[in-house]
N, C-alpha and C positions, 0 to 999 in steps of 0.2 A: 292236165300233168305240169307241175310247177317247175319250169322252164332254169328260174335260178334260185333253188333253197335255201330257204329263210329261216331264220326261226320265229318262237311267238313274237308278239308283239311287244309285251312288256319284259323279254329276254334280248329284244335288238340292241340296245346298248352294251350289255353284259357279253354278246358275242362279239359285237366290234373290240371292245375292250380285250377279251380272250385273241380273239384273234391277234390283232397284235404283236399280242408278249408271244404267239408264237411265232408270229413272220419275224417281228424281231431274234428273238431264239435262233432260226433256220440262218438269218443275216449271218448272225453271231461262229454257226459254225460254218457257215460257206468259206466264210473268207476266212477264218483260223485252217480251210483245208487246203484255200485260193495259195493263201501267202506260204503256205510250207510246198505246194504241188508246183506252183506253177514258179514260185521262187528257188528252187531249185532247176526246173527246167529254164530258168533266166542264167542262173550261175554256168550251166553246163552249155546255154546257148552261148554265152561270152568268151570263152574257151576257146571258139574256133575263131577269134582276134577279128581282122576287116571283116574273115570272110560272113562274122554277123548280123555285117548291116550291108551285106551283096542285093541284089534286086530279089533272087530265090528267097533266098531266106529274111529278109526285111520282114515280111509276114507274118513270121512264126518273135520275130522278137515283140513289133506293135501286140499281139495277141500275150504274149506273156508278160509282157510290162502293163500293160493296160489291168490286169488281170492282181496285179500284185500291186499295182496302185491305188487301186479300185479298193483291194483289203484292206488296207493302210487306213483309206480315209474312212473307213467301215470303223476301224478301230478306234478314228478320234470321235466320229460321231454317235456309235451306238449309247456309251456308259449314259451317256444326260437324257436321250430318247429311253430307254432304256428304266430309267430312273422319275424319269416325266411320270403323273399320275392322274393325267388329263390325258385326251385325244387331241391330236392338234395337225393342223395339214402340214408339221415339221417333220413329227412322227411320220404322216401318213404318205409321204413325200417319200422316207427314208426306206421304209419297208418295201414302197413298190418300182426304187429303182434297183430293186435285187432282181427280180423276176425282167425286170427291160433290160438291164446288164446281161444280165445272160440269155434273154432271149436276142439281142441286139452278134453279142460274140458268137452265135448260136448260124445264126442266118448268115453274118459274115465267111466265115467260118465253111459253111456247106458252099457259097458261091465260091473259094478259090477250089473248095476241096475238089468238086464238080466241074471244076475247068479243066483242073491235072487230071479229069479222070478217076478220080476215086470215088465221087457220089454223096448224095451230102447224110452224111456219117453224121455231121456234129448238129445236122439241122431233128433230124432222127431220135435222138439223145438229149440236146434240150427241151425239144417240147414235152418228151416223154417228165421230165425231170420239172420244169416246171409248174406241169399239170398236175402233178401229185403233190406242189407244194406249198403251192402258195392257198392261201384262207381268207375267206371274207369277204375277196374284192374276183366274184368269179365274173360279172360284166365284165369289169378288166381285163381280165385274164381270156376272156375272147375275143373283143380288139387286138390285143398285145398277138393271140395267136393269128388272127385272120390278116393280120398289120405287117406280120414274117412271113407266112407264106405269099401274101403280094409282092413283099421286096423282093425275097428271095427268087421267085418266078420271072419276076423283073430285071434281075440282075444274071440271069444266066439265057434268058432273052437277049439283053445287051451285048453279051459275053462270048457266046456259042450259038451254033447255027440253030435253027429251029426243030430239028431233026434228031441234036443229041440233046435239045435242052427240053424236048417234049417227058420225056421218061424221068429225069431228074424231076420235074414239076409235079408230076402226076404222082410220085411218091411221096414227095414232100404234103401235097393235097389230101394223098392217104393217110400223112401221119397227122397233117390235123387237123381231122373231123376227128381220128383215134383219139385226137390228145383234146379235144373238146367234148366227147361223151366221158374220159378219165379225168376232165379234172370236174365236172358236171357228179359224176358216184363220189370224187374225193369227198367234195364241197356239201351232201347230201349227205354222208357219212358222219362228216362232222360235224354238224346240225342237228342231225340224231343222236350224236354219242354227246353231244354238249345240254341238250335239252332234258337224257334219259338223267344224265351227271347231276345238272340245276333242279332238276325232281327229285332227286336222291340226297341234294343240299338241302334244299327246302323242308322235306322229310325230316330229315336229320335234327333240321334246326326246332322244328315239333314236339321232337321227341324231348327233346333238351329244357325245349320248354316247356313241356306239360310234369317232365322230370323234376323240375325246380318252381311250379309254379300254382299257387292256392287255386283248383279250379272258380270255385265261389266267390272270391271277393278281386281274383289276378294277380294280385300280391305274390312275393314270393314264400315258398314256403318254411321250414322247419329242417331239410334239408339241406336247403341255399343259404338259412342262414348259421348252420354247424358250420358249414366251410369257411362263408364269409367272417365267422366270432373269431375262429381261429386263425383268418389271416390278420386283420384290426386289429387283435390283441398285440401280434408279432411284430406287425408294424408300427405300432404305437410307443412300444419297447424300445425299438431299433429307433426311431427318429423323435424320440422326446415329444410325441404329438397325443392331445388327448383324447379322451375316449372316453363320450358315457353311450347309458344302456337305459333305456326304457322299457320299461313291462305294462302293458296296458291290458288292462279287461273293462271288460261290461257289465256294470251294477243290474245286479238281479235280472239276469235276462234268459235264467230258467222261469218266472214267472211270464219273460213276452212273448215263448215257446207255448207258456201253458195256455195260458190266453186269448194270443191272438194267434198261434199255429208257428209250426216253423218255416213255414212259408215266408212268413211277415221277417218271422227269426232272420231269415238267411237276408233280407232287401233289408235290415236295418245292419248287418255285418258288413254289407257294402256301401251301408251309405258313409260309415264309421268308416271303412278302405279311404274312401274319398277324401274323406274327411281331413283326413292324418294327412295322407299325402298332401294336401293342400297347403299344411303346416311345414313343410320337406324340404331342405334343401337338395342340389340335384347329386351330392357325393353321399346324402345317408342312406339308410338300409332301412325299407321298414319292409316286416315281415306277418307272415298269419302261423301264429307257434300254434293255435291247434284249438276248438271251438267258437270259444269268445273271447283270447287271449290274442294279441301281437304284439312283436314288440321290434323296437327300435333302435338300429346302432346309427348315434349322432356321432358321423367323423369328425374330427379337430375339431370336437364342439368344448371347449372349459362349461365350470361348473354354474354360471350368471350364463351363459346364453341357452345351456340345456336345460336351467327349468323355466329360461324365457320361450324356447320350444313347448315345453310337458306342459307349462301352464296357457300355454294357447288352443293346444290340441284341446286339453279339459273344459276351456269355454267355448269353445269352437261346437263340440257335439253338444255340449252343454246348450245353447241357444237353438240349434238345430231342430226346426221342425219335421220329425218321422211321423209324414200321414198317416201311416198305418198303427203305427203304437199306441195302442193303449196305454200304456207306461212310457213314463216320463225317463230316455232314454241318456242314460251319465257312464260316466269312466272312471275308473280311481286308476291311478298311474301309477305307479314306481318308482323312483329315480337311483343308478347307482353310479359313480366315479371308477375307470381301471387304470389301478396305480399298480400293478404288478401282481395282484393276487390268481389263485387258480381259475380256471372259467369258471368253474365250478360254484366257489364262494363268489364271484363276479355275479353271476345269474341268482344264487342264493339270497344278496346284497339286492337287488333291482324286487326279488318276487316277495320278500318282505316288508318290503318298504309299499311295492302295491299291495299287501295284506293290511298293511298301517294304515294304509287310507281307508279302506273301508271299513275301519275301527273306528273309526275317526269323524265317521257320519257319510261317506261314499264320495264323488262326484270332487275332488282334489287329488291333490300330489302329494306327497311323501318322497321326502331325500335322504337318501344316505351318502357322508359327505365324505372326507378323503379319510378320517381318524374312522378305521370300525367301530360300529356300534355309535357313533353319534348323528343325531337325528334332527330334522328339522319340518316342520309342516306349514304348509303354502300358509 
């Protein structure tokens, strides 16, 4: 049996980050409750006037004041800690001070209430709360619980006869053992839940990828392109940024499939996808549109830059050695610039230019200029 439950090794860092976020959120909530609850008690206590500072009432004043000050300090420190994007010792210290402060208050109050004849009620309540709330720091929690019991036992033995101290010490010992088991069960439950959620998240991510990814070339598919086309054309109009479209079609691809087989044809498409990707910038969008046709959105690329990219794609494929293809592999590319036309016209212009390239002898690029109907060949 694993004494300290831990997530799978590749999930350890993510679980640590999730634990910090969860613990800091609990510190935030505790601080709100402490400020309101103990603040009201402090105000009520101060109504006693000079009696609030008497020897008998001073412990209560210290408890109320300590909790209010601790809550205020948390309000000052927590915003920067919660905004931090990376794990640091300062953030870890802040989240561990929370259970340590609770444990200290519960221990001191238990000694005081036991001396007063009321038993170690704060210890019982405090240890249960700490055992349930702290996440991702089980060894620290085990040590903290053991230390609290040793501290309260030493305090009771110092302030009470051994006959009177033995009963609350045993009660605190039983409470500590129960808290240890509760802490481990809570941590095991959190780790299991985290692993399940991570697995679901990973499966959802894969499903999302499959929904927009071409399984052969690993490029994005037609669905993804359609969504991106709408987004990028809208952005182009809004910010007056240039946007270009290339349609790339493999020349005589049917001959490759008929003479070399579909497996070789698939290999050719995979190699073409890789060659196209090599010419792309990080912001460009490359998709397999269907069959042997690819579409490319050149984001914020003007006419000259788009022509240069299109020519490089054409030349790289023409010069590449497709080892298993018995026919020369080339592509024809059509280009269009977005100037506010409908999406259908935008696609049709690039498609028309792609067929113009084929009519002119293939293995080239045809450009649709800014004025509808104007054409220029490579």
